[in-house]
Structure formats: C-alpha cells, structure tokens
C-alpha positions in Angstrom: 0.0 0.0 0.0 1.1 3.6 -0.7 0.0 7.0 -1.9 -3.2 7.0 -3.9 -1.5 9.1 -6.6 0.0 5.8 -7.9 0.6 2.2 -7.1 3.2 0.7 -4.7 5.0 -1.2 -7.6 5.4 2.0 -9.7 7.6 3.9 -7.2 9.3 6.4 -9.5 6.1 7.4 -11.3 4.2 7.8 -8.0 7.0 9.8 -6.5 7.1 12.2 -9.4 3.3 12.8 -9.0 3.7 13.5 -5.3 6.6 15.9 -6.0 4.5 17.8 -8.5 1.6 18.1 -6.2 3.5 19.4 -3.2 5.5 21.8 -5.4 2.2 23.3 -6.6 0.9 24.0 -3.1 4.2 24.9 -1.4 3.6 28.7 -1.4 0.3 28.4 0.6 1.1 25.1 2.4 1.8 26.4 5.9 -1.0 28.9 5.9 -3.5 26.2 4.8 -2.3 23.6 7.2 -2.7 26.0 10.1 -6.1 27.3 8.9 -7.6 23.9 8.1 -6.5 22.3 11.4 -7.3 25.5 13.4 -3.6 25.5 14.4 -3.7 22.0 15.9 -1.0 20.7 13.5 1.5 23.0 15.3 0.5 21.6 18.7 0.7 18.0 17.5 4.2 18.5 16.2 5.4 20.0 19.4 3.6 17.2 21.3 5.6 14.7 19.2 8.9 16.5 19.9 8.1 16.4 23.7 7.3 12.7 23.5 10.8 12.2 22.1 12.6 14.3 24.7 14.2 11.2 26.3 15.6 9.9 23.0 16.7 13.3 21.9 18.7 14.0 25.1 21.5 11.5 24.1 24.7 13.3 23.4 26.1 13.3 19.8 23.0 11.8 18.4 21.8 12.1 14.8 18.1 12.8 14.2 16.6 12.4 10.7 13.2 14.0 9.9 12.0 12.4 6.6 9.4 14.0 4.4 10.1 17.1 6.4 8.0 19.5 4.2 8.6 23.0 5.3 10.5 21.9 8.4 8.1 22.5 11.3 8.8 19.2 13.1 12.6 19.4 12.5 12.7 22.8 14.0 10.7 21.6 17.0 13.0 18.6 17.4 16.0 20.9 17.3 14.8 22.6 20.5 15.2 19.4 22.4 18.0 17.5 20.5 21.4 17.3 22.1 22.9 16.4 18.7 22.4 17.1 15.0 18.9 17.3 13.3 18.8 16.6 9.5 15.6 17.5 7.7 15.1 15.6 4.4 12.5 16.0 1.6 12.5 15.3 -2.2 10.3 18.3 -3.0 12.7 21.2 -3.5 10.1 24.0 -3.2 9.1 22.7 0.2 12.7 22.3 1.3 13.4 25.9 0.2 10.6 27.1 2.4 12.1 25.1 5.3 15.4 26.9 4.6 13.8 30.3 4.9 11.9 29.4 8.0 15.1 28.1 9.7 16.9 31.4 8.8 14.1 33.4 10.3 14.8 31.6 13.6 18.0 33.6 13.8 20.3 30.6 13.1 20.2 27.4 11.1 19.5 24.8 13.8 18.9 22.0 11.3 20.7 20.6 8.2 18.6 20.4 5.1 18.9 17.6 2.7 17.3 16.8 -0.7 16.6 13.1 -0.4 13.9 10.5 -1.1 12.6 8.6 2.0 12.7 5.3 0.0 16.4 5.7 -0.8 18.0 7.5 2.1 21.7 8.5 1.6 22.8 7.2 5.0 24.8 4.1 5.9 23.2 1.1 7.7 22.8 1.6 11.4 23.8 5.3 11.4 20.8 7.3 12.7 19.6 7.4 16.3 16.1 8.8 15.8 13.9 9.0 12.6 10.7 11.0 12.5 8.0 11.9 10.0 5.1 14.2 10.4 2.2 14.0 8.0 4.4 12.8 5.2 4.6 9.0 5.6 1.3 8.4 4.0 2.6 10.1 0.8 5.2 7.4 0.2 4.8 5.3 -2.9 5.2 2.2 -0.8 4.8 2.1 3.0 6.5 -1.3 3.4 9.6 -0.1 1.5 9.6 3.1 3.6 9.6 1.2 6.8 12.3 -1.1 5.5 14.5 1.9 4.6 14.0 3.5 8.0 14.9 0.2 9.7 18.1 0.0 7.6 19.5 3.3 8.6 18.4 3.3 12.3 21.0 2.2 14.8 20.1 -0.8 17.1 17.9 0.6 19.9 17.1 3.6 17.7 13.6 5.2 17.8 11.1 5.7 14.9 8.3 8.2 15.3 5.5 8.7 12.8 2.9 11.4 13.3 0.0 11.0 10.8 -3.7 11.5 10.3 -5.7 8.5 11.5 -9.2 7.4 12.5 -11.4 9.4 14.9 -12.5 7.2 17.7 -15.0 9.6 19.4 -18.6 8.5 18.4 -20.2 12.0 17.8 -17.2 13.9 16.6 -16.1 11.2 14.1 -19.0 11.6 11.6 -18.7 15.4 11.9 -15.0 15.4 11.2 -15.3 13.0 8.3 -18.0 15.2 6.7 -15.7 18.2 7.1 -12.7 16.3 5.7 -14.7 15.0 2.7 -16.7 18.2 1.7 -15.5 21.3 3.4 -11.7 20.9 3.5 -11.2 20.2 -0.2 -13.2 23.3 -1.2 -11.5 25.7 1.1 -8.1 24.3 0.2 -8.7 24.6 -3.5 -10.1 28.1 -3.2 -7.2 29.5 -1.2 -4.4 27.6 -2.9 -5.8 28.1 -6.4 -4.8 24.5 -7.2 -7.3 21.7 -7.9 -6.6 18.3 -6.6 -4.2 18.4 -3.6 -6.8 18.9 -0.9 -9.1 16.3 -2.3 -6.0 14.1 -2.3 -5.6 14.9 1.4 -9.0 13.4 2.2 -8.4 10.5 -0.1 -5.0 9.6 1.2 -6.2 9.8 4.9 -9.2 7.6 4.1 -6.9 5.0 2.5 -4.2 5.2 5.1 -4.1 2.4 7.8 -5.9 3.2 11.1 -4.0 3.2 14.4 -3.9 -0.6 14.8 -3.2 -1.2 11.2 -0.1 1.1 11.2 1.1 -0.4 14.5 0.9 -3.8 13.0 2.9 -2.7 9.9 5.6 -1.4 12.3 5.6 -4.8 14.1 5.8 -6.6 10.7 8.8 -4.5 9.7 10.6 -5.6 12.9 10.0 -2.7 15.3 9.4 -3.5 18.9 7.7 -1.7 21.9 5.3 -0.3 19.3 2.7 2.1 20.7 0.6 5.0 19.7 -0.9 8.2 21.1 -4.1 9.6 19.8 -4.6 13.4 19.4 -8.1 14.9 19.3 -9.7 11.5 19.5 -7.7 10.1 16.6 -7.7 12.9 14.0 -3.9 12.4 14.3 -1.8 9.7 16.0 1.8 9.5 17.0 3.2 6.0 16.5 6.5 5.1 18.2 8.7 2.0 17.8 12.2 0.8 18.5 14.7 -1.1 16.4 15.7 -3.9 18.7 19.3 -3.8 20.1 19.1 -7.4 21.3 16.5 -10.1 21.1 13.2 -8.5 19.9 10.1 -8.4 22.1 6.9 -7.2 20.6 4.4 -5.0 22.4 1.5 -2.9 21.1 -0.2 -0.3 23.2 -2.5 2.6 22.9 -3.4 5.9 24.6 -5.8 8.8 23.9 -6.0 12.5 24.4 
C-alpha cells in the first residue's frame, strides 16, 4: 500500500506525482495547514517532539526527519535535541521554504537535505532517531519506507510517525469525516488556487491504515515496543517503535488524548 497518486509497484512514477503536487501547493502550504487544522497541527508537532525528549537527550546523536516538508517538526526537534537534526525531503520548493523558516529563527539549527525517503543517503545503522510528520502516507510504498528507515536506524534507535488517523469519538467522528470530505477540499482549492491536492488529502487519509493497522505494519517491519498516542480522539496519532538492540520483544499499546 502507498500514496493514492499511484501504485506501490510503480515507485518512481508515484514519487514524481507526489513531488509535482506538493511543489504546486508549497507557497500556501503552511497557511492552509494551520487554517484547516485550526492550528492543531502545530500543537501536534510540538507534542511529538516532547514525546521524544528522552531519546533526543542523548549526546552526539543524529536525528533524521524524513518527508520534512517546510521543516516544522525538524525545528521543534532541534529545540530538544542534544545532537544534529537533519531534515530531508525530495520536493525542493518545500525544502526551500524550510530553509527560509530556519533562517528566520536567527540561526540554522537544522541541516537540510534533498533526499527520497525510500532511498536514504545514509549508511546502515547510522541514525539514532527517525521522524516523519504528515508525510509518511505520501510514500509510494509504505513497506519499503519502513524497511529503509529500519536499515539506517541504529540498534535501539527510535522511529516516530505522526500521521492523520481514524477518529474514535462517536459523535465527533462523523462530523469530522464530513468536514474532511466536503469542506476541507473546497477551502483548500479556493485558497491555494490549485485543484486536486486537498481532495488528495482526504483520499490519502481515508486510504491510510488506522491506528492498529499502522502499529501492525511497524511490528511486521521488525520494530518492537510499538505504541501510539491519539490526538483529538484520533484525528492524528503518533506511532513510536524501537529497532531492537538485542532479542526482539513485541508490544503494542495505545493511549488517547
């Protein structure tokens, strides 16, 4: 399974379609994200960075934020990281906005890298923490993405995926799904001036695995101590997993907020 812009077996073609789509919306991407989520996307990224504080406190660590977009999560991680934070994306217009954003912070606390999450330019077992915020579901092939993240993570390294998921609250769920299906695409198209991407947002979230489904994919990829935290009843969820440093033990857990 992968992005609905293509098929998991046609990785290059799907990747080019994703690149073109995000390049088209890059100028209004941040504004629309904050508007359509009522600013909650910012809070969720900071919540994810706080959840990783223990892992980020290790000296001389290397943190890799894949599918970094305009760099919001990478910049949040840099506030807690004792080591180096690298933000990688294969869409250059998005990466350029991340560069401007980092410069406005008064310094460049992150290293920016043009790279595809399915072919990361890092040696095996070289990264301490890998993160992705609202970008993993855009990969052409989720299984290959997890395999590549597993490859570059050090033993005992941490993987964190923040993504849209399934709303668990009974009354709020149908309301949110109606908003996502009918209101969000219209507002997004009107403000961005680009047809397609905000319908894609709804379609990609609908197709993406739910909380348990993504947790099981992490377990199948070899990650252990897999758990997730719901935000706003499951509008978004943070999944965490470890690459085993010794004999693997599997554990799935859940929490809500």
